[in-house]
N, C-alpha and C positions, 0 to 999 in steps of 0.2 A: 628970231625966235626967243621968247622970254622963257626962262626956266624958274620954277619955284621949288626951292629945296624943301624936302620933307624933313622935319626934325626927327632924328632917330632916337628912340628911347635909350637912356643911358645903359640899361641892362642889356639891350640888344648889342650895342657896341662891345660891351665886356664879353658877352657870350660868343660873339663872332671872333674876337681876339683869342678867347680860350680854345675855340675849335681850330683856329689856325695854329695856335701854339702846340696842340696835340699832334699836328702833322709833323712837327720838328722834334718834340720832346716826348719822353716816356710818360711823364705825369705833369699836370698843372697844379701848382701849389698856391697860386694867388691870382685874383682878378681885381682890377681897379679901374678908375678913370683918372685922366689928367686933363684939367681944364687949362687952355691957353686963352683966357679971356681977352688978352691984349691982341690976339690974332683972330679971335672969333671961332676958335676950334676946340673940340673936345675929342680926346683920344680914349678908346677903350684899350685896356692893357691886360696882359696875362703873363705870368712868369711860370716857366716850366723847369723841370729838372731832367737831366739825362738826354743830351742831344743824340738823336738817332744816327747811327753810323752812316747812313746813306746821304746825310746832309753835311758831314764834317768838312768835306773838301770844297763846298760851294762858297762863293763870295757873298758878301752882305747884299749886294745888288741883286744877285740871283735869288737869295732867300726872300728879299722884299718882293720881287716879282711873283714868286710862288704864293706868298701870303696874300698879295693883292688879287691874284687870280682866284684863289680859294674863297676869299671874302666876297668877291663878285658872284661866284656860284651860289654861295649861301644866301646872299641878298636876292638873287633871282628866284629862289625858292620861297623866301619869306614875303617879298614884295614883287610879285610878277607884274610885268607891264611897265616898270620904271626903268630909267636909265641911272647908272651909278657912277659916282666918282669915288675912288678909293685910294688912300695912301696907306702904305704899310712900312713899318720900320722893325726889322728883326735884328737883335743883337745877341751874340753868343759869347758867353764868358767861360773860357777854359773848358769847353765841351761838357760842362755840367749844369750850367744855368742858361736858359734861353728866355729872352724877353721879346714879346711881340706887342706892338702898338698898332692899332687900326683906327683910322679916321675915315668916316664914310658919309656920303650924302646921297640921297635918292631924289631923282627929278622925274616929273611926269613928262 
């Protein structure tokens, strides 16, 4: 089965990252993209402030899994009928700054 990836608009990746960031943080203070041209990937990113108390004790891998699941839910609403590959990276700094990076591809 051959898969053809749909190129996601840069703004879509940033907004998905911001939505995921709001799950963990009280506010989003910045959105951006990070290009890894040498690896052929682009990440949408969001930075939030104020880690919500319910997420303080979770490990990074648990936070990553939550963000990946939420990103897939958002993608299924925006692009119904597609299959999704999503990678997420959530990094918390001293319970006051949360960084969320999302890399996503959609396939027919």
